[in-house]
RODO-2510 file (C-alpha; in nm, 4 decimals, decimal comma):
residues 450
     n   res          X          Y          Z
     1     m     0,0000     0,0000     0,0000
     2     k     0,2883     0,2373     0,0747
     3     t     0,4023     0,2359    -0,2888
     4     n     0,0487     0,2900    -0,4112
     5     i    -0,0129     0,5846    -0,1831
     6     v     0,3058     0,7529    -0,3046
     7     i     0,1767     0,7130    -0,6592
     8     a    -0,1595     0,8461    -0,5414
     9     v     0,0037     1,1578    -0,4022
    10     l     0,1581     1,2348    -0,7401
    11     t    -0,1588     1,1480    -0,9294
    12     a    -0,3728     1,3567    -0,6958
    13     g    -0,1454     1,6536    -0,7521
    14     l    -0,1789     1,6262    -1,1288
    15     l    -0,5528     1,5752    -1,0985
    16     f    -0,5880     1,8770    -0,8735
    17     f    -0,3860     2,0956    -1,1091
    18     s    -0,6076     1,9867    -1,3960
    19     a    -0,9126     2,0612    -1,1835
    20     c    -0,7734     2,4009    -1,0923
    21     e    -0,7782     2,5046    -1,4561
    22     n    -1,1551     2,4597    -1,4334
    23     f    -1,1404     2,5689    -1,0718
    24     l    -1,1891     2,2270    -0,9210
    25     a    -1,4531     2,1265    -1,1719
    26     k    -1,3363     1,7855    -1,2883
    27     k    -1,4239     1,4487    -1,1455
    28     p    -1,1408     1,2424    -1,0017
    29     k    -1,0611     0,9213    -1,1806
    30     s    -1,2625     0,6328    -1,0429
    31     d    -0,9528     0,4119    -1,0319
    32     l    -0,7403     0,6645    -0,8377
    33     v    -0,5708     0,4974    -0,5422
    34     t    -0,6857     0,6747    -0,2266
    35     p    -0,5496     0,6596     0,1279
    36     e    -0,7067     0,4001     0,3530
    37     s    -0,5058     0,3932     0,6756
    38     i    -0,3577     0,6298     0,9306
    39     d    -0,0126     0,5642     0,7843
    40     d    -0,1390     0,6448     0,4352
    41     c    -0,2671     0,9800     0,5611
    42     q     0,0627     1,0564     0,7290
    43     l     0,2410     0,9811     0,4022
    44     l     0,0179     1,2339     0,2283
    45     l     0,1096     1,4943     0,4882
    46     d     0,4792     1,4044     0,4684
    47     d     0,4888     1,4902     0,0978
    48     y     0,7351     1,7750     0,1571
    49     s     0,7326     1,9157    -0,1956
    50     t     0,3542     1,9609    -0,1770
    51     m     0,2888     2,0413     0,1876
    52     n     0,5912     2,2508     0,2871
    53     t     0,6851     2,4426    -0,0270
    54     g     0,5296     2,6834    -0,2753
    55     y     0,3392     2,9095    -0,0399
    56     p     0,2520     3,2504    -0,1908
    57     s     0,5394     3,4963    -0,2374
    58     d     0,3592     3,7931    -0,3933
    59     g     0,2968     3,9448    -0,0514
    60     q     0,6711     3,9497     0,0015
    61     a     0,7137     4,0844    -0,3516
    62     s     0,4700     4,3655    -0,2704
    63     s     0,6380     4,4589     0,0588
    64     d     0,9077     4,7135     0,1400
    65     d     1,1761     4,4597     0,2368
    66     y     1,3642     4,5307    -0,0888
    67     y     1,3892     4,7430    -0,4021
    68     l     1,4760     4,6789    -0,7675
    69     s     1,6973     4,8721    -1,0045
    70     e     1,5281     4,9944    -1,3204
    71     a     1,7216     4,7394    -1,5286
    72     s     1,6112     4,4539    -1,3010
    73     w     1,2501     4,5699    -1,3130
    74     q     1,2575     4,5922    -1,6928
    75     s     1,3851     4,2322    -1,7123
    76     l     1,0873     4,0905    -1,5197
    77     s     0,7698     3,9349    -1,6536
    78     e     0,4680     4,1610    -1,6903
    79     n     0,3036     4,0070    -1,3834
    80     a     0,6142     4,0580    -1,1700
    81     r     0,6508     4,4192    -1,2832
    82     s     0,2860     4,4821    -1,1969
    83     t     0,3255     4,3283    -0,8538
    84     y     0,6280     4,5452    -0,7779
    85     t     0,4460     4,8676    -0,8725
    86     w     0,1128     4,7673    -0,7142
    87     n    -0,0629     4,7908    -1,0492
    88     p    -0,4349     4,8045    -0,9599
    89     l    -0,5221     4,5861    -1,2591
    90     g    -0,2137     4,3642    -1,2523
    91     d    -0,2350     3,9869    -1,2712
    92     h    -0,0667     3,7260    -1,0520
    93     d     0,0734     3,3906    -1,1549
    94     l    -0,1509     3,0878    -1,0969
    95     p     0,0891     2,9131    -0,8506
    96     q     0,0284     3,1957    -0,6006
    97     w    -0,3241     3,0562    -0,5667
    98     y    -0,2905     2,6987    -0,6831
    99     y    -0,0056     2,5781    -0,4607
   100     p    -0,1708     2,6544    -0,1258
   101     y    -0,4927     2,4921    -0,2471
   102     r    -0,2892     2,1855    -0,3385
   103     v    -0,1956     2,1717     0,0312
   104     v    -0,5634     2,2088     0,1199
   105     y    -0,6551     1,9215    -0,1130
   106     n    -0,4108     1,6789     0,0461
   107     a    -0,5147     1,7863     0,3953
   108     n    -0,8811     1,7344     0,3100
   109     l    -0,8073     1,3942     0,1598
   110     a    -0,6365     1,2914     0,4825
   111     l    -0,9166     1,4308     0,6986
   112     q    -1,1838     1,2535     0,4956
   113     t    -1,0004     0,9236     0,5303
   114     l    -0,9374     0,9650     0,9020
   115     a    -1,3049     1,0418     0,9612
   116     k    -1,3846     0,6855     0,8475
   117     i    -1,1327     0,5244     1,0832
   118     k    -1,2038     0,4286     1,4432
   119     p    -0,8526     0,4002     1,5857
   120     l    -0,7540     0,1218     1,8215
   121     p    -0,6088     0,2327     2,1568
   122     s    -0,2608     0,1620     2,0185
   123     e    -0,3328     0,3844     1,7172
   124     v    -0,4738     0,6937     1,8933
   125     y    -0,1382     0,8761     1,9104
   126     r    -0,0705     0,8319     1,5376
   127     y    -0,4330     0,9105     1,4534
   128     n    -0,4267     1,2363     1,6505
   129     h    -0,0908     1,3310     1,5007
   130     a    -0,2233     1,2814     1,1474
   131     r    -0,5544     1,4605     1,2070
   132     g    -0,3831     1,7463     1,3884
   133     g    -0,1274     1,7747     1,1103
   134     a    -0,3947     1,7871     0,8411
   135     l    -0,5853     2,0599     1,0253
   136     f    -0,2650     2,2582     1,0737
   137     f    -0,1607     2,2384     0,7086
   138     r    -0,5051     2,3381     0,5839
   139     s    -0,5189     2,6328     0,8223
   140     y    -0,1679     2,7480     0,7370
   141     a    -0,2511     2,7433     0,3662
   142     f    -0,5804     2,9258     0,4252
   143     y    -0,4084     3,1894     0,6385
   144     l    -0,1231     3,2676     0,3983
   145     t    -0,3692     3,2848     0,1087
   146     a    -0,6107     3,5083     0,2986
   147     e    -0,3336     3,7460     0,4048
   148     i    -0,2634     3,8122     0,0370
   149     f    -0,5963     3,7835    -0,1438
   150     s    -0,8384     3,9085     0,1253
   151     l    -0,8850     4,2448     0,2871
   152     p    -0,7292     4,2752     0,6349
   153     y    -0,9288     4,1601     0,9359
   154     q    -1,0878     4,4482     1,1282
   155     p    -1,0903     4,3868     1,5060
   156     s    -1,3945     4,6078     1,5643
   157     g    -1,5145     4,6676     1,2115
   158     d    -1,6973     4,5039     0,9239
   159     n    -1,5535     4,1675     0,8179
   160     s    -1,8269     4,0740     0,5721
   161     a    -1,6132     4,1324     0,2613
   162     p    -1,5375     3,8243     0,0486
   163     a    -1,2155     3,6471     0,1403
   164     i    -1,1161     3,3050     0,0057
   165     p    -1,2922     2,9750    -0,0688
   166     l    -1,2842     2,7476     0,2364
   167     r    -1,2651     2,4107     0,0701
   168     l    -1,3292     2,1514     0,3421
   169     t    -1,3509     1,8307     0,1365
   170     p    -1,1455     1,6816    -0,1481
   171     n    -1,4561     1,6682    -0,3684
   172     v    -1,3606     1,8707    -0,6761
   173     n    -1,7241     1,8823    -0,7895
   174     e    -1,8221     2,1146    -0,5074
   175     a    -1,8681     2,4731    -0,6162
   176     s    -1,6177     2,7150    -0,4676
   177     v    -1,7585     3,0198    -0,2942
   178     r    -1,5625     3,2971    -0,1263
   179     a    -1,6259     3,2946     0,2468
   180     t    -1,6327     3,6268     0,4289
   181     v    -1,3254     3,7589     0,6071
   182     q    -1,4907     3,6723     0,9411
   183     q    -1,5765     3,3180     0,8331
   184     t    -1,2266     3,2667     0,6985
   185     y    -1,0448     3,3685     1,0154
   186     d    -1,2962     3,1831     1,2337
   187     r    -1,2214     2,8663     1,0380
   188     i    -0,8441     2,9177     1,0587
   189     v    -0,8597     2,9722     1,4348
   190     g    -1,0989     2,6832     1,4980
   191     d    -0,8916     2,4334     1,3041
   192     l    -0,5661     2,5470     1,4656
   193     l    -0,7168     2,5198     1,8141
   194     e    -0,8155     2,1596     1,7445
   195     a    -0,4760     2,0891     1,5885
   196     a    -0,2997     2,2218     1,8983
   197     e    -0,4939     1,9800     2,1162
   198     l    -0,4177     1,6817     1,8935
   199     l    -0,0536     1,7365     1,7977
   200     p     0,2378     1,6016     2,0067
   201     e     0,4803     1,8292     2,1875
   202     k     0,7735     1,6935     1,9873
   203     t     0,8044     1,5828     1,6266
   204     t     1,0864     1,4032     1,4490
   205     v     1,1438     1,6869     1,2018
   206     a     1,0175     2,0450     1,1700
   207     s     0,8386     1,9726     0,8423
   208     r     0,5828     1,7982     1,0646
   209     p     0,4000     2,0506     1,2839
   210     g     0,3809     1,9866     1,6566
   211     k     0,2032     2,1528     1,9447
   212     p     0,4502     2,4470     1,9700
   213     a     0,4005     2,5232     1,5986
   214     a     0,0209     2,5129     1,6292
   215     y     0,0198     2,7499     1,9240
   216     a     0,2706     2,9755     1,7445
   217     a     0,0519     2,9817     1,4330
   218     l    -0,2448     3,0774     1,6499
   219     a    -0,0390     3,3555     1,8060
   220     r     0,0457     3,4863     1,4580
   221     v    -0,3165     3,4702     1,3420
   222     f    -0,4541     3,6385     1,6555
   223     l    -0,1903     3,9116     1,6233
   224     s    -0,3004     3,9795     1,2655
   225     m    -0,6594     4,0005     1,3927
   226     g    -0,5667     4,2504     1,6651
   227     r    -0,6686     4,0076     1,9408
   228     f    -0,3710     4,0704     2,1643
   229     e    -0,4886     3,8835     2,4750
   230     k    -0,5387     3,5649     2,2732
   231     a    -0,2127     3,6119     2,0842
   232     l    -0,0316     3,6480     2,4167
   233     e    -0,1966     3,3340     2,5532
   234     m    -0,0966     3,1280     2,2506
   235     a     0,2594     3,2627     2,2415
   236     d     0,2904     3,1719     2,6107
   237     k     0,1701     2,8196     2,5403
   238     s     0,4109     2,7760     2,2508
   239     l     0,7147     2,8998     2,4435
   240     s     0,6220     2,6943     2,7485
   241     v     0,6719     2,3829     2,5358
   242     y     0,9709     2,4949     2,3288
   243     s     1,1724     2,8178     2,3502
   244     e     1,5198     2,7522     2,2055
   245     l     1,7082     3,0365     2,0377
   246     l     2,0220     3,0353     1,8248
   247     d     2,3101     3,2315     1,9713
   248     y     2,4273     3,4372     1,6751
   249     r     2,7655     3,4815     1,8422
   250     n     2,8259     3,1186     1,7532
   251     v     2,7119     3,1453     1,3892
   252     d     2,9946     3,1738     1,1350
   253     a     2,9577     3,5072     0,9560
   254     n     3,2189     3,3980     0,7011
   255     a     3,0204     3,0949     0,5915
   256     a     2,8579     3,1193     0,2488
   257     i     2,5368     2,9867     0,4046
   258     p     2,5228     3,0835     0,7729
   259     f     2,1962     2,9093     0,8676
   260     n     2,0938     2,5453     0,8362
   261     r     1,7553     2,4149     0,7365
   262     f     1,5693     2,2755     1,0403
   263     n     1,7921     2,4694     1,2803
   264     e     1,6840     2,4756     1,6454
   265     e     1,4707     2,7888     1,6084
   266     v     1,2428     2,6371     1,3432
   267     l     0,9046     2,5319     1,4786
   268     f     0,7567     2,4672     1,1348
   269     q     0,9392     2,4461     0,8040
   270     a     0,7801     2,6105     0,5002
   271     t     0,9093     2,7913     0,1937
   272     s     0,7639     3,0248    -0,0657
   273     t     0,7237     3,0030    -0,4390
   274     m     1,0173     3,1192    -0,6491
   275     g     0,9784     3,4852    -0,7409
   276     v     1,1647     3,6287    -1,0388
   277     q     1,1962     3,9550    -0,8432
   278     f     1,4332     3,7792    -0,6045
   279     g     1,6583     3,6035    -0,8542
   280     s     2,0318     3,6580    -0,9057
   281     n     2,0943     3,9584    -0,6791
   282     r     1,7953     4,1499    -0,8160
   283     a     1,6287     4,2241    -0,4814
   284     l     1,8403     4,4924    -0,3170
   285     i     1,8155     4,6026     0,0452
   286     g     1,7438     4,9699     0,0995
   287     e     1,9257     5,2047     0,3334
   288     d     1,6114     5,2545     0,5409
   289     l     1,6306     4,8903     0,6505
   290     l     2,0084     4,8573     0,6700
   291     s     2,0418     5,1653     0,8894
   292     r     1,8199     5,0101     1,1543
   293     y     2,0907     4,7605     1,2552
   294     e     2,3036     4,9146     1,5286
   295     a     2,6723     4,8560     1,5942
   296     g     2,7135     4,5131     1,7503
   297     d     2,3960     4,3738     1,5931
   298     l     2,5189     4,0478     1,4407
   299     r     2,2207     4,0287     1,2071
   300     s     2,3680     4,3062     0,9939
   301     t     2,6368     4,0682     0,8660
   302     l     2,4546     3,7352     0,8986
   303     f     2,1466     3,8536     0,7097
   304     f     2,3081     4,0554     0,4286
   305     n     2,5890     4,0390     0,1728
   306     r     2,7596     4,3451     0,0275
   307     n     2,7953     4,3389    -0,3503
   308     s     3,0992     4,4754    -0,5306
   309     d     2,9022     4,7850    -0,6349
   310     g     2,8156     4,8675    -0,2735
   311     t     2,4558     4,7394    -0,2822
   312     y     2,3311     4,4735    -0,0422
   313     v     2,1298     4,1538    -0,0844
   314     f     1,9639     3,9218     0,1660
   315     r     2,1358     3,5961     0,2643
   316     g     1,9823     3,5080     0,6019
   317     n     1,7574     3,2347     0,4628
   318     y     1,6570     2,9742     0,7214
   319     d     1,5988     2,7210     0,4435
   320     g     1,9709     2,6439     0,4341
   321     g     2,0400     2,8076     0,0983
   322     s     2,1910     3,1277    -0,0350
   323     g     1,8862     3,2250    -0,2423
   324     q     1,5363     3,1062    -0,3141
   325     p     1,3068     2,9581    -0,2042
   326     f     1,2727     3,1716     0,1059
   327     f     1,1880     3,0311     0,4458
   328     i     0,8422     3,1513     0,5526
   329     g     0,7743     2,9044     0,8308
   330     i     0,7481     2,9746     1,2026
   331     t     1,0369     3,0276     1,4438
   332     t     1,0804     3,0825     1,8162
   333     p     1,2119     3,4408     1,7654
   334     e     0,8826     3,5313     1,6006
   335     v     0,6947     3,3908     1,8992
   336     y     0,9093     3,5898     2,1431
   337     l     0,8352     3,9030     1,9405
   338     i     0,4621     3,8317     1,9321
   339     r     0,4590     3,7835     2,3081
   340     a     0,6655     4,0982     2,3614
   341     e     0,4339     4,3047     2,1408
   342     c     0,1232     4,1778     2,3165
   343     h     0,2767     4,2459     2,6573
   344     a     0,3610     4,5996     2,5425
   345     r     0,0133     4,6651     2,4028
   346     l    -0,1456     4,5385     2,7249
   347     g     0,0785     4,7576     2,9389
   348     h     0,3107     4,4825     3,0691
   349     v     0,6264     4,6841     3,0114
   350     a     0,8621     4,4743     3,2240
   351     a     0,7491     4,1481     3,0645
   352     a     0,7800     4,2934     2,7134
   353     t     1,1291     4,4210     2,7926
   354     e     1,2326     4,0827     2,9317
   355     d     1,1245     3,9040     2,6134
   356     l     1,3088     4,1574     2,4011
   357     e     1,6266     4,1217     2,6032
   358     t     1,6059     3,7410     2,5869
   359     l     1,6046     3,7604     2,2071
   360     l     1,8535     4,0435     2,1642
   361     n     2,1103     3,8816     2,3923
   362     k     2,1252     3,6093     2,1245
   363     r     2,1582     3,8649     1,8446
   364     y     2,4162     4,1178     1,9666
   365     a     2,7887     4,0752     2,0183
   366     t     2,7498     4,1817     2,3823
   367     d     2,4612     4,1544     2,6266
   368     v     2,1809     4,4072     2,5933
   369     q     2,0059     4,5867     2,8776
   370     l     1,7270     4,8023     2,7406
   371     g     1,6026     4,9735     3,0533
   372     l     1,2657     5,0541     2,8958
   373     t     0,9937     5,1826     3,1269
   374     d     0,7374     5,3440     2,8956
   375     r     0,4663     5,1470     2,7152
   376     e     0,4932     5,3352     2,3863
   377     e     0,8715     5,3216     2,3985
   378     v     0,8801     4,9442     2,4400
   379     l     0,6124     4,8931     2,1714
   380     k     0,8163     5,1007     1,9291
   381     r     1,1248     4,8887     2,0037
   382     v     0,9323     4,5631     1,9589
   383     l     0,8055     4,6707     1,6172
   384     e     1,1574     4,7800     1,5263
   385     e     1,2917     4,4357     1,6178
   386     r     1,0184     4,2638     1,4170
   387     r     1,1286     4,4711     1,1198
   388     k     1,4909     4,3586     1,1622
   389     e     1,4442     3,9992     1,2774
   390     l     1,1733     3,8838     1,0364
   391     v     1,3069     4,0357     0,7161
   392     f     1,2249     3,8135     0,4155
   393     r     1,0266     3,5739     0,6365
   394     g     0,6942     3,6393     0,4640
   395     t     0,5510     3,8408     0,7556
   396     r     0,6145     4,1986     0,6431
   397     w     0,3069     4,2264     0,4178
   398     s     0,0849     4,1065     0,7036
   399     d     0,2515     4,3540     0,9390
   400     l     0,1860     4,6398     0,6982
   401     r    -0,1776     4,5357     0,6659
   402     r    -0,2408     4,5185     1,0394
   403     l    -0,0342     4,8214     1,1429
   404     n    -0,2116     5,0378     0,8867
   405     r    -0,5184     5,0059     1,1111
   406     e    -0,3410     5,2277     1,3658
   407     e    -0,2874     5,5974     1,3048
   408     a     0,0510     5,5944     1,4794
   409     h     0,1883     5,3181     1,2582
   410     k     0,0369     5,3871     0,9167
   411     l     0,2906     5,3847     0,6364
   412     t     0,2693     5,4924     0,2736
   413     l     0,4910     5,2771     0,0521
   414     r     0,6744     5,4376    -0,2394
   415     r     0,8771     5,2958    -0,5265
   416     t     1,0524     5,4668    -0,8125
   417     v     1,1204     5,3102    -1,1518
   418     g     1,3018     5,5492    -1,3835
   419     n     1,1206     5,8798    -1,3519
   420     q     0,7950     5,7233    -1,2418
   421     e     0,6972     5,7056    -0,8727
   422     y     0,4447     5,4494    -0,7513
   423     m     0,2628     5,4730    -0,4190
   424     l     0,0571     5,2445    -0,1967
   425     s    -0,1411     5,4283     0,0690
   426     p    -0,2653     5,2786     0,3970
   427     d    -0,6115     5,1189     0,3716
   428     d    -0,5759     5,0932    -0,0068
   429     a    -0,7869     4,8188    -0,1651
   430     r    -0,4650     4,6895    -0,3263
   431     y    -0,3683     4,5349     0,0092
   432     a    -0,5899     4,2542    -0,1167
   433     l    -0,4150     4,1357    -0,4327
   434     r    -0,6230     4,0457    -0,7346
   435     i    -0,7017     3,6762    -0,7690
   436     p    -0,5142     3,5312    -1,0693
   437     l    -0,7168     3,5900    -1,3864
   438     e    -0,6784     3,2246    -1,4811
   439     v    -0,8803     3,1341    -1,1708
   440     i    -1,1428     3,4014    -1,2338
   441     e    -1,1887     3,2949    -1,5960
   442     h    -1,2577     2,9318    -1,5008
   443     s    -1,4794     2,9917    -1,1989
   444     s    -1,7716     3,1946    -1,0726
   445     l    -1,5570     3,3773    -0,8182
   446     a    -1,5805     3,7558    -0,8074
   447     q    -1,2591     3,9496    -0,8493
   448     n    -1,1299     4,1801    -0,5747
   449     k    -1,2581     4,5329    -0,6231
   450     r    -1,0464     4,8274    -0,7274
***
């Protein structure tokens, strides 16, 4: 059966891609081998190339983590140029939408199979691990897709705008309908809460989510929703199970690739799609970001390379490579920063400062004592450290979306190509990217408004 299920994984992927061209409108083959056991479901979820790679990168491409020279911009595809300049009518490549829904398909296939199994007492641990993993993967894919193609969640506002289709079965004949923003985030939270209860505290490898990853994902989602008490609770739960940090004083700055895949900070391993904007030293790091790294901050050399022409490029990829794909999984530093921000927002200045110092004492050449006593001062420092720590981790676009809700943190993005300046204002409808036209043309889904 193990050989057959591996074949089924590949076949299902091809079938799903074919269905995607008609937006999940084709019947599966009647002779397709489907999973039958708990182990079969775990094999589906362990398909690394499907479940852990190819998450959307156009949020990163739309963010202010980098800039392009005019020559680099001219060399891009039309879609990539449009993404960089926030073209209101620009298109996005199909994989930005298709790949996360491929994750959803496999997760739903596993969940459907597991629903038919009554596990023996000796099988409960493996059953819970598989079901929890499937719920986690589906939620992670939903969340990353929603953060790009849906309007931002409004903590005390209207969340009835259309978000993304919440496909909850592997049946490709079911019509896809865009759930509301509220329904989407409710589903993400509900599934992650169940996953956190089911998943084990430890996993054999970070490509398999465990309890710390589920709680960390919840902390990230609640933060994006502006629910700081819940984000704090989930960050606490994650760090109570696992809280290891890399000491950057022990990382070789002279190494071509300073960070290993699955290093001890990685709670969940995931990477993005390959973006042409980020190829071959195209994505350059601006002075606004580089100047934020103080003397003694080891990230300034571990995260960036200086080119011969004096420009800088990113190299701090936690995927264990010098370029793409970029790591966009979940790490313990992110959880520390979420907890610190929530403490700061709730007025727990000492606790926020302690979390910051715990992280920074692993990032600076000498120990850091911040001595912060003011709520706004510590919040400002937390957001500054998020900006520096999570560069090219796929979180910046979400941060821009959520911080634009607050007058004190609103930011207008600007880019210049040749003599033309492009601008993205806070609360602009373009913070929800247009769904790829190939999806719109083969479905009844409504396009995002402009």
